C-alpha positions as CSV (number, residue, x, y, z in Angstrom):
1,X,-0.4,-17.9,4.9
2,X,-2.3,-16.1,7.4
3,X,-1.8,-12.5,8.1
4,X,-0.6,-13.5,11.6
5,X,1.7,-16.0,10.3
6,X,3.3,-13.4,8.0
7,X,3.9,-11.1,10.7
8,X,5.4,-13.9,12.9
9,X,8.0,-14.9,10.2
10,X,8.6,-11.7,7.9
11,X,11.6,-11.0,9.8
12,X,13.2,-14.1,8.3
13,X,11.6,-13.6,4.8
14,X,13.9,-13.5,1.8
15,X,13.4,-13.3,-2.0
16,X,12.4,-17.0,-2.0
17,X,9.8,-16.6,0.4
18,X,7.7,-14.4,-2.0
19,X,5.8,-16.9,-4.0
20,X,4.0,-15.7,-7.1
21,X,0.3,-16.0,-6.8
22,X,0.5,-15.4,-3.1
23,X,-2.3,-13.1,-1.7
24,X,-2.0,-11.0,1.5
25,X,-4.6,-8.9,3.3
26,X,-3.8,-6.1,5.9
27,X,-5.9,-3.6,7.9
28,X,-8.2,-2.3,8.6
29,X,-7.0,1.4,8.3
30,X,-9.4,3.7,10.0
31,X,-9.5,7.1,8.1
32,X,-9.9,9.7,10.8
33,X,-10.9,13.3,10.0
34,X,-8.4,15.1,12.0
35,X,-5.6,13.1,10.7
36,X,-7.0,13.8,7.1
37,X,-7.1,17.4,7.7
38,X,-3.8,17.5,9.2
39,X,-2.0,15.7,6.2
40,X,-3.9,17.8,3.6
41,X,-3.0,21.1,5.5
42,X,0.4,20.1,5.2
43,X,0.9,18.3,1.9
44,X,-2.2,18.7,-0.4
45,X,-4.4,22.0,0.7
46,X,-6.9,21.5,-2.0
47,X,-10.4,22.8,-0.5
48,X,-12.0,19.5,-0.8
49,X,-9.0,17.9,1.4
50,X,-9.1,20.9,4.2
51,X,-12.5,22.6,4.4
52,X,-15.5,20.3,5.1
53,X,-17.8,23.2,4.6
54,X,-16.4,24.2,1.1
55,X,-16.1,20.4,0.2
56,X,-19.9,19.8,0.3
57,X,-19.9,21.8,-2.9
58,X,-17.3,20.1,-4.6
59,X,-17.5,17.2,-7.2
60,X,-17.1,14.8,-4.3
61,X,-20.0,16.2,-2.3
62,X,-17.8,16.1,1.0
63,X,-14.4,15.9,2.6
64,X,-12.2,13.5,1.1
65,X,-8.6,12.3,1.7
66,X,-5.5,13.2,-0.3
67,X,-4.7,10.2,-2.8
68,X,-1.1,10.6,-1.5
69,X,-2.4,10.0,1.9
70,X,-4.1,6.8,1.1
71,X,-0.7,5.8,-0.7
72,X,1.0,6.7,2.9
73,X,-1.6,4.6,4.7
74,X,-0.9,1.5,2.4
75,X,2.8,2.1,2.9
76,X,2.6,1.8,6.3
77,X,0.9,-1.5,6.0
78,X,3.3,-2.9,3.5
79,X,6.2,-2.0,6.0
80,X,4.5,-3.4,9.1
81,X,3.2,-6.6,7.4
82,X,4.9,-7.4,4.1
83,X,8.5,-6.2,3.8
84,X,11.1,-8.1,5.5
85,X,13.5,-5.6,7.5
86,X,16.2,-8.2,6.8
87,X,15.7,-8.3,2.9
88,X,13.8,-5.5,1.7
89,X,16.1,-3.2,-0.5
90,X,13.5,-0.5,-1.7
91,X,11.8,-0.1,-5.0
92,X,12.7,1.8,-8.1
93,X,9.0,2.9,-8.5
94,X,5.3,1.9,-8.9
95,X,3.3,1.7,-12.0
96,X,-0.3,2.5,-12.6
97,X,-1.3,4.1,-9.6
98,X,-4.9,4.6,-9.8
99,X,-7.2,6.5,-7.1
100,X,-10.5,5.0,-8.4
101,X,-13.0,6.5,-5.7
102,X,-12.7,8.9,-2.9
103,X,-11.6,8.0,0.4
104,X,-13.9,9.6,3.1
105,X,-13.3,10.4,7.0
106,X,-14.7,7.2,8.7
107,X,-13.8,4.9,6.1
108,X,-12.1,1.5,7.0
109,X,-9.5,0.2,4.4
110,X,-8.2,-2.9,3.8
111,X,-4.9,-3.7,1.7
112,X,-4.9,-6.8,-0.8
113,X,-1.4,-7.5,-1.9
114,X,-1.0,-10.1,-4.6
115,X,2.5,-11.3,-5.9
116,X,2.2,-11.2,-9.5
117,X,5.9,-12.0,-10.4
118,X,9.4,-13.0,-8.8
119,X,12.6,-13.0,-10.9
120,X,16.1,-13.4,-9.9
121,X,18.4,-10.5,-10.9
122,X,21.0,-11.8,-13.4
123,X,23.4,-9.0,-13.0
124,X,23.1,-9.1,-9.2
125,X,22.5,-12.5,-8.2
126,X,22.2,-11.8,-4.4
127,X,18.5,-10.0,-5.0
128,X,15.5,-10.6,-6.9
129,X,12.7,-8.3,-8.2
130,X,9.2,-8.9,-6.7
131,X,6.1,-7.3,-8.7
132,X,3.1,-7.1,-6.7
133,X,-0.3,-5.7,-7.5
134,X,-1.9,-3.7,-4.6
135,X,-5.6,-3.1,-4.3
136,X,-7.3,-0.8,-1.5
137,X,-10.9,-1.6,-0.7
138,X,-13.4,0.2,1.8
139,X,-15.9,-1.0,4.0
140,X,-18.3,-1.6,1.0
141,X,-15.8,-3.7,-0.8
142,X,-15.4,-1.1,-3.3
143,X,-11.8,-0.6,-4.9
144,X,-10.6,2.9,-4.0
145,X,-6.9,2.5,-4.9
146,X,-4.7,0.5,-7.0
147,X,-1.1,0.1,-8.1
148,X,1.7,-2.3,-9.5
149,X,4.8,-2.4,-7.1
150,X,8.1,-3.2,-8.0
151,X,10.5,-4.2,-5.1
152,X,14.3,-5.6,-4.7
153,X,14.4,-8.4,-2.2
154,X,17.6,-9.7,-0.9
155,X,17.9,-13.6,-1.6
156,X,18.7,-16.2,1.1
157,X,21.5,-17.3,-1.0
158,X,23.5,-15.8,-3.7
159,X,23.2,-18.4,-6.3
């Protein structure tokens, strides 16, 4: 299924629509320096996130985005393109979050989502569990972040 098809139909997606092995790609997300600075000043004020001059002397050799901001970028893409507003019930958490490479101003990020497992709940038959592997790659096709997500999704039918 293409991104365009997903966007058109995700309002009708239920647990049964999330198929193991399906792969989706969203983006690009353009990382703007001003947005990076504003986020970091408010939420992660480490010098390599907020001070371009001092960041030149950091282990990263320049300004980088907070990993938490990269997570927020990805969450926005997932909400806009992947989670259905009629069936998404949230998440108990994510596993194995890895910030693999720095994200820098000017980067263009793509989000790749692979459905790794789907399982109907035994205790609550109106919903299922969807496990997803999420990778974020930059314009050089380097993986900058990855994690495994778990989401609760309503079923179209209760049994």
